[in-house]
N, C-alpha and C positions, 0 to 999 in steps of 0.2 A: 551336534555335528550333523551336517547335511546328509540326507539319505541318498547314497550312491551305490551302484553295484560294485562289489569288491573285485578287483582285478590286479594282476601283477603289473607294476609300472617300473619305469626306469629308476636306476639308482641315483642317489643325490649327486650333485656336481662334485668333481674331483677336488675342488677347492676346499670342500668341507673335510677332506680326509687328511689334510696336511697337519704336521706338527702334533700328531697323536692327540687330536681333539675328539671329544665325544661327538658321535654322529648326530646326536639330537640337540644337546644344549651348547656344544662347542666349548665346554669347559675342559681343562687338561685331564687326560686319563692317567691314573697312577702308573709309574714306570714298571712296577712289578706285576701289572695286570695285563694279560694278553687280550682282553676283550676290547672292542671298539667303543665301549660306553663307560661312562664314569660311575654308573650305578644301575641297579636292576630296574628302577623306575624309568629312566631314559630308554633303556632297551625295550621295555614293554610298550611305551608310547610310540617309539620308532616303528615297532612291528605293526601296531594298529594303523598308523598312517600309511605304511606301505601296503598292507593288505586291503585297505579301503580306497586305494587309488588317490591318496592325498599327498603324494610325495612332492607336489609342486610347492608345498609349504616351505621346503628347504630352498628351492630355487628363488622364490619370492623373497625369503628372508636374506638370502645372499645378495640379491640385487639391492635391497633396501638397507642392508647393514644389520648388525645385531640388535640395535636399539629399536624399540617399537615406534613406528612412524607416527608423526603428529596427526596425520590425516589418513583416511582409509586408502587402501590400494586402489589405484585407478581401474576402472572397469576394462580399460584396454588390455591390462595385464591378464585379464580373465577371458580374453578372446570372445568378447560379446556375451559372456555369462554375467548376469546381474544377481547371482545368488548372494554375493557379498553384501548387497544392500540390506538384507534381512539378518545379517550376522551382527549381534550386539557387540562383539569384540572388535569389529571394524567400523561400524557406522552407529552413531548415537542419534536417533531422531529427536526432534523437539516433541515434548509431551504437552497436550492441551489439558484443560481442566476436566473435560469429559472423557479422557482416556485415549483420544485420537493421537496418532503419530504423524509427524510432518517432516518432509525433506524438500529441499530445493534442487532443481535441475536446470542446467543450461541446455537449451534445445537448439541443435543445429537445424537450420532450414526454415524457421518461422519468419514470416515476412509481411503478413497482412491480417486484417480483421478476421478473415475466414479461418486462419490458423488459430487465433484466439478462441473462436467459437468451437472448433473441433476439439482442441485440447481440453477445454472446459466441459466437454461432454463426456469425459472419462467416467463419471459416476453412472452414466447411462449404459456403458458397455461393461463396466466392472462394478458390481454392486458393493464390493468392499471399499471402494473409493468414496470417502465422505465428501471431499471437495477438491477441485482443481482450479487454480487461477494462474493465468499466464500474463506476464508483463511484456508487452510487445517491445517496449523501449530497450529493455535489457535482455530479452529472449530468455527470461528466467521464469520457470513454472514452479509453483508451490503445490505439492501434492499432500493431501491429508488422508490417512487410511483409518478405517475402523480397526478394532482390536484383532480381527481375524484376517485382515488384508496382508498382502505381500508386495513389497516394492518391486521385486523381480518381475512379477506379472505386469505391473504398470510400465516398467521400463521396456519390456519386450513388446508390448502393444505400441508404445510410442515409436519404437524403432521400425515396426512393421508399417506404421503410418508414414514413415519417411522423416521423422524427427529424431535424430540421434541424441540420446540424453547423456549428460555429463553431470555427475554429482557435484554440487556446490556447497562447500562448508566454510569457505573463506573468500574474501574479496579477491585474493590473488587467483583463486580458481576461476572466478567469474571473468576476470580480465584476461586470463590466459586463453580461455575458450573463445571469448569474443574476438581477440586478436587473430586467432587461428581461423575462425569463421570468416572474418573480414578478408584475410589474405587469400583464402580459397575463393571467395566471391570475386575479388579483384582479378585473380588468375583466370576465372571463367570469362570475365568481361574482356580481359586482354586477349585471350584466344579468339573470342568472337569478333573483337575489333580487327585483329590481324586477318582473320578469314574474310570478314566483310570488306575490308579495304582492298585486298587482292582480288576478290571476286568482282568488285566494281570495276577494277582495271580491265579484267577479262571481258566483263559485260559491255564496256565501252567499245571494245574491238568487235564483239559479236553484233551489237546493235548498229555499228558502222558499216556492216555488210561483209565481214570476213567470211569467205566461203571455202569449200573444199576440205582437204585433210587438215589444214590448220584450224579451221572452225571446229572440226570434230575433236581435234586435240584439245582445244580450249574448253570445249564442253566437258570432256572427261576430267580435265584439270579442275574445272569448277566443282565437279562432284567430289574430287579428292580434297579440295580446299574447304568445302562446306562440311565435310564429315566431322572434324573436330568441334565446329560450332554447334552442329546438330546432335552431337553425342555428349562430349564432355561439358560444353558450356550450357546446353539445354537440359542436362541431366536432372537438376532440381525440379523442373516442370514435370518430367516423366515420373520421377520417383514419388513425388507427393500426390500427383493425380492418381497413380496406380494404387498407392497405399490407401488413399481415402476412399476410392471406389471399391477396392477389394475388402477392406477391413471395417470401414465405417459406413459404407453405402451413402456417403455424403458427397455433395458437389461443391467445389470451390473454383476460384478463377483459374487454377492450374489445369483443371479438366478440359475446358474448351481450348486453352492455349496449347496444351500437349496434343490434343486431337488435331488441331489445325496444323501444327508442325509436322506431325506424322503424315497426315494426308498430303500436305505440300511436298514433303520429301518423297513419298511414294509416287505422287503425280509427276514430279520432276524426273525421277528415275525412269518411270514408264515412258515419258516423252523422249528421254535420252536413248532408250533402246528401240522403241517401236513407234513413237509418235512423230509429231511435227517439229521436234527439237525446241519446243517452247518450255525451257527449264526455268525453275524458280529459285535456284540455289542462292543467287546473289541477294534476292529479296528476303529469303528465309534467314540467311546468316545476318543480314542487317537487322532484321526483325528481332532475332535473338539478342543481338548486341544492344539494341534500343530498350528491349524489355528488361534485360539485366541491369543496364545503366539506370533506367527509371526506378527499378526496384531498389537498387543500392542508394540512389539519391533520396528516395522516400524513407528508407530505413535509417540513414544517417540523420535526416531531418527529424524523424521521430525521436531518435536517441538524444539529439541535442535539446529538443523541446522538453522531453519528459524525464530524462535521466538525472538531471540535477537534483541534489538532495532536497527532500522536503524540509529538512532541518535548516539548511542554509537559507532558505527563503523566509525563515522566521525573523532574520535579522534585518533591521532597517539600514545598517551600515554594511557596505560590501568590502571594506578594507579595515585593517587593524595595524597598529604600530608595533613592529617587531625589531628586536635588537639584532644587529648584524654581528658578524665575527669580529669586526674591528671595534665594536662597542657603540657604533652609531645607531640611530633609530631611523627606520624607513617604513613607509606605509606600503603594505602588501595586501593582496586579496586574501580573504578569509580562507579560501580553498588551499592556500600555500602554507598555512600554519601546520606544524607537525609537533608531535610530542617531544618535549625537551627544549622547545623554543622559549624565549622570554619575550613577553608582550606587555604593552601598557593598555589599561582600560580606564578611560576618562570618566569623569562624573556624568551621571545619567545615562551611561552607555551599558548595554547588555554585555555580559560575558559571553564571548563566542566559543569558549572552550571550557573544559574542566581544568583546574589547576590549583596551585598552592601559592599563597601570597608570599612574595619575596621582600617587598618593601612597601611601606605605607599602611595607614589605618583608615577604615571607612565603615559605613553602614551598607548592608546588602539586603535588598528586597528579594526574599526567596519564596514569594507567594506562589509563583508558578509551579514550584516543586512541592512545597509543604502545605500550602493553604494558610500558613500562619501570616496574619496581616502585619505583625510587628517586625521591623527590620532587625537584622542580626549584625552585631559588631564583629569585624574581622581585623586581623593583623598578621604580621609575619608568622608563617607556619600554618595558618588556617586554610582550610579547603574552600574553594569557591566553585560554583557549578554553572555550566552552560545554560543560558536562558534567564538567569537571575540578573538583577540590575544593580549596578554600583550607584549609590545615592550621594556619596560625599566626595572624598578626595581621590585623586588619580592613584591607581595601584599598579605595581609591577607584579606580573604573574608568571610563574614557571608552569608551562603547559604539561598536563599529564594525559589528556585525552581530547580528541577532536571529533567533530561531526557525529557520525553514527555510533562512535565508541563512547561518547559522553553519557552521563546519567540521563539527561533529557533525551538524547538520541536513542537510547535503548527503550525509553517509554514510547517515543514516537514510532519506532520500528514495530513495537507490539501493536500499536494502534493502526499502523499503516497496512497491516495485513487485511484489515477490513476495507481499506480504500479500493482494493481490487474487486470488491463485490460489484456486480452490475446493478444499476438502478432499474426501476421499472421501465423507463424510457429506453434504456440500453437494450433490455431484453426484447422490447417490441421492435427496435431497429434491427437487431440480430435476426429476428424471425422474418422481417421484411427483406433483409439481404438474402436470406436463403431462398425465399420465394422468387426473389429477383433473378437469382442465378438459374433456377429451374425454368423461369420464363424465357431467359436468354437462350437456353438449350432448346426449348420448344420452338422458339422463333427461328433458330438456326436450322432445325429440322424442316420447318415449313419452307424456308428459303431453298434448301436442298431439293425438296420435293417439287416445289412450284417452279423455281427458276432453273434448277439443274435437270430435273427429269421431264417435267411437262413441257417447258419451253425450250429444252435442249440447249441450255447454256451452262454446262457444268463448271467450266473455268470461271465464268463470271460469278456463279453461285459460290464457288470456293473462295474467291476474293472477298465477296461481301460477308460470308460467314466468318472469315478470318478477321476482317475489320470489326465486325460486330463483337466477336469474342474478346478482342483487345480493348475496344473503347468502352465496352459495357462492364468494365471492372467495378465491382461494388465497393472497392476500398474507400472511395470518398464517402459513400453513403454510410458504410459501417464504421468509419473512423471519425466522422463528424461529431457524434455524440460523446464517445468516451474521451476523445481528445479535448473537446471543450470542457467536459466535466473535470478532467484531470488538471487542466490549466486553471480552472476556477478554484479547485481545491488548493493548488499551490498559491494562488493569489490570496485566498482566504487565510492561509497560514502566514503569509507575509503581512497581513493586516492584524494578526493576533487571534484569528479564529481557528481553533483546533477542531477539525471536522472528523469525527470518528465514523459516522455513517453517511456515505455519499447520498443515500436516498433522502436524507434530511434536507439538503439544499434544494433538491428537486420538489419536495413536498411543501416547503415553507411558503411559496407564493400563493398557494391555494388555501392556507389556513389563516383565518381572520379573528380567531379567539386567542387572546394571550392571558395566561393565568400566572400571576406573580405570587411568590412567597413573600413574607414580610421581613423577617429577621435575616440579615445578611444579604438580602436582595434589594429591597427598597430602602433598607437601613444599612448602616455600616457594619452591623454585627459586632460592634466593639462596646460592650456594655460597661457602664461605670456605676459604682455604688454611690448613690446620691444621699441616701439616708439609711441608717441601720439602728435597730433596737434589739438588744440582747444578743447580738452577734458575736461578742467577744468572749462569751462563756466557752471554756475549753471543750466541754462535751458537745456543745452546739457546733463548734468548728470541726471537731473530729467527725461528727455525723455528716456535715456538709461535704467534707473532703471525701469520705467513704462513698457517699451516694453519688455525688456529681462526677466522681472519677469514672463512673460507668457510662457517662453520656458524652457526646461530642457536640452538643449544642453550644452556641456562643455564650449563652448564659452560664452553662456549666463550666466552661473554660475560665470565665471571669471570676466565678466563685472559688474555684480551685486555686487560681493565682492569688486571690485575696487572702485565703487561708494560709497558703505556703509563704506568702510575703510577711505575714505577721508572726507565724510560728511554724517553722518546718517540723513535720512530724510524720511517722509512718501511717500508711493507710490501713484502716481496720477492714476485716473481712465482713462482707455483707451477705446475708442469707435472704432468700425470697425477694430478691430485687424485682421490681415491677414498674411499668410505666402506667400511670393513672390515665384512663381514657379522657377524663375531663381536663387533663393538664397536670403536669408534675410527675414526681417519682417518689417511690417509697421502698423501704427495706428494713430488715430486722438486723440490729446490731446487738452486741453484748449488753449494752445499756438499755435496750428496749426497742420499740417500733418507732421509726422516724419517717416523716413525710415532708417534702418540699413542694408546695402547691401554690399556684397563683391566687391572689386575693380576689374573690368574685365581687366584693363590695367596693373595690377601688374605682374611683371616678376619674375620668380624663381631665377634669377641671381642677386638678390638684394645684396648689400654689407652686409646687416644684416644676410644673409643666413649663418648659421653655420652648421658644419657637424652633421648630425643626427637630424636636427630640421626642421620641416615643417612650412613654414610661411604662414600667412593669413593677408591680409589688408582689413579693413572695412572702408566704407564711411558712415558718418552720415549726412543725408539730412533733411533739414527743409524747407517745401514747395518747394521741388525740388532744393533747393540751398545747396551747400556743406557747412557744419558748422564745421565738424571735421573729422579726419581720425586716424585710429589706426592700428598699425602693431603688430600682435601677433605671438608668436612662440609656437609650440607644439612638444616637444621632441619625437623622434622615440623610440619605445620600444627597448631596447638594444638586446633582444633575437630575434627580428622579422626577421632579415636577415638570421640567421642560421636556424630558424624554417622553413621558407619558402623554403630554400635550401633543407632541408630534405624532405619536402613534394613534391617538384618537382622531387627529386631523386626517390621518391616512386611512381611516375607516376601520380600525381595529376595535373589537369589543374587549374590554379589559376587566379582569376579575382579580380580587385579592383573596387568597386562600391561605389562612394562617391558623396555627394552633394556639395563638395568644388570646388574651381576654378581649371581650368586645370593646371595652373602653380604649385600649391601646390601638386596636385595629381601626376603630371609628375615627380616632384622632388622625392617624396616619392617612386614612383614605381621604379625609378632608384636605390634608396638605397636598396630596398629589392629584386630586380631582377624580377619584373613583366613586361611582354612585353607591349609595347605601345598599341598594338592592344587589349590587355585585360584590359586596364585602361580606365574606364568610369567616367567622372567627371560631375559636375553640374546635378546630378541625383536627381529629386524630389522623395518624397516617392512613388508617383504613378508610376514614371518611374522605380524605383527599383522593384516595384511589377510586372510591365510588363516584366522586364528582367527575373525575376525568373519564371514567367509563361511560358516564352519561353525556359527556361532551367529547365524542371521538375525534373531532377535528380541532382540538385545542393544543396550543404550545405551552408547555410548562417551563417557567423560568424560575430557577431556584439557586440556592447557594451550594448545592452539591454535597452538603454535609448531613443534613437531617431530612432531605427530601428525596432520597434515592428510590423509595417505593413509589411515590407519586410520579417521579420523572420516568421511571421504567414503564409506566402505563400510558404516558402521554404520546400523542401522535409524533411530536418532536419535542425533545427536551434540550434546554440550553442552561448551562451552568455559568454563573458569574463570579463564583468564589470557590475556594478549596484548592486541593492539589490536582495537578494535571494527571497524575497517574490514576487516581481514584475516579476522577470525572470521565476520563477517556475509557474507563472500564464500564461505566454505567450510563453516561449521558451520550447524546448525539453530537452536541457541539459544546465546546468549552471556550469561553472568552479569557484569553491569557491576561489581558489588561483588566484589572478589577473595575467594577462599576458598570453602569448602564449606558454610558455615553456611546458605546460602539454598537449597541443593539439595533438602532435604526439603520446603521450602515450595513449590518449583517443581513437584515431583511431586504435592503436595497440590493445587496450583492446577490441574493437568491433570485429576486425578480429580474435582474439584469441577465443572470445566467439563463433563465428560461427564454428571454428574448433572443439571446445569442444562439441557443439550441434551435430555435425556430428558424433563424436566418441560415445557420449552417445546414440544417436538414433541407430547407427550401432550395438552397443553392445546389446541393448534391442531387436532389431529385430532378431539378430543372436540367442540370448538365447531363445526367444519364438519359433523360427522355430525349433531349436534342441529339445527343451522340448516337443513340440507338436509331433514331429516325434517319439521321444522315448516313449511317452504315447500311441500313436496309435499302435505302434508295440509291446507294452507290455513289454518294457524294464524297465519301471518305475512303481512301485506300488503306491497306494494312499498315504501311509505313507511316502515313500521316497519323493514323490512330495510335501507333506506338509512340509517336512524338507528343501527341496531344494528351495521352492518358495520364502522365504524371502531373500535368498542370491542374487537373481536377483535385487531386489529393493535396498538391501544394497550395492551391487556393483555399482549401479547407484549413490547412495549417495557418495560412495567412489570416483568415477570418478569426480563427481561434486565438492567435497571438494578438490581433487588434482588440478582440474582446477582452483578453487578459489584461491588456494595457488599460482599457477602460475600467475594468474592475479594480486594478491597482490604483488608479487615479481617483477613485470614488472618495 
């Protein structure tokens, strides 16, 4: 219970006293009982609530009904008190693996990259904040707290900064706040437009030479018309500038704009009372209108570019066939599909939703979800999942979940939290944008001192300072990098590249060492038993099943399936299970000590060797005596030789790092063209880790099943097989389409992204330098600056979209 001073408060609403109901639980009071409570427990709790000033409990309950609400009470009902955010009975934060608690808030008033930077500085001001990330497109901030932190403190600070927070726990919350924020912004634009239009009419009369009492009347009317635009419409500029200067000591674009509007208003008022009657109200109101309109245009453009679901961009098809109410079938956009609809999914098409098969039978490739390379047979009543692929016949599906609510959508939402992290280049650009704003303020001060005080031209100095403050907006500079990166991530997803760590795409072009695992990466990882000796003995099969059930290696899966196919049986308990450093596994069973190890004497020139197949021979030992031997074959990926040839031609140094025997590794290296000096065999997980530590600029490419330790130590890790959920937890990039054929495209994607970043940053810097020079020299008026300002950011959007189109067509 919150700690509050106890004081006498008002009685509960009269509605609670009707029909002889208990004042606390509202259950009927026995007719022969003169008390207002149904039991002593309710009377005690009621007294405690009254004495501690918590009688609002009854008012809120009456407003919401007797049932517990599905979502927490809005903070508006608490009159700007955010204490409910830390009440586990009302709000349930998301819990991370390290014990951190996270909540999402919709923030009113965010509009530019400076807002992103300021909100993400919360850990600097509040040590209990572990991280803060703001999505400019949705105005949604995700705040993570340490165990000792309080969300109430964070919400209070955001409010003091000028960003009113609203708790978001459902999509309806987000959409409701976004609509309200949009309506308020359009209202401010409308008021400014009304004021500016009427002021321009009065200005025409004044500039035409109206004199005498009528001119004086028009001047006072101009002041009255300008007040709504300079107060209500311009309020976001003042609020955020004051909040940031007072509470964070930071400078954003709102600071010089607010300062210019205040100085212009004071100057016009002074001229109206005591000066030469050179008022600026028409220009100021028009300026507010243009600034708000530009900000709204930019915000809407950002939302349209960035808000579309990461999941939807994964599909190559933008439409799906849906059954209408009259039974006919129509092609509709994927975004219009809802739970309960019936759709058709054709052969070779990905399922765009989760659902249940209504009609038809087919095979479904679920590799993206399970990592299992073998297709699954489905029929009526079976579940199918978004992102998997229909391999055979057309299926009718009853939709159960769409977009972010699907199984794959939930996986991507977990991974998408990392996409908000800033890359190294983003952090550098943010720092540059802050220095840029400080420089603009310093230049404005020099203009005021030099032109206004020394040269005695204060009016001209004010005009140039205002134009400088407007045209020198760092939005284009600060938006260029994150916008280009976000679009690149969306395009990567549409090509089947799941990028968990945005830094990986930024680092890839600088890394020229590629380290490949063998099994499941350069090979298919689908072993076949080509030859077996002594494998049919019951105790041998029982030992193989018990030991290999502890491993996730493709060899282990093959052996387990082979045993269960011949004779299904329970799995025995293993004691002292261990992985042998030289390769293989061992453990103690009831029948004795068993080992499954590679045969060191096996030669690659075996008669069983077939073109494009890597061989492996295993020995099964019981109490150090040979009981059985197996020869397995793992086909080489057909695209591997050509892909590695392209990579070598592009200047990459290629290594093979495998735990298999030298014979198998040497044979495969010959097939794909890897030099013997770059072929390392019999590498334990620890040895692979040491190799990557000695090659800090290496990219590890593995199957995501048995290479997690090595991939976690690589500069960048790429998974080409396994489940999306596991790979997105440990790897940097996951290729949804199995195989290596997309690897060169991924590397090209990263190099193209770097070139696009250079172009966007170069354009932004050039525009700002030219704009600043023109404003300082007096070639640009404030009104022209307000008109020109959005074109810089819109140009950056255009460049990013063109770059995204190039990436998509690669």
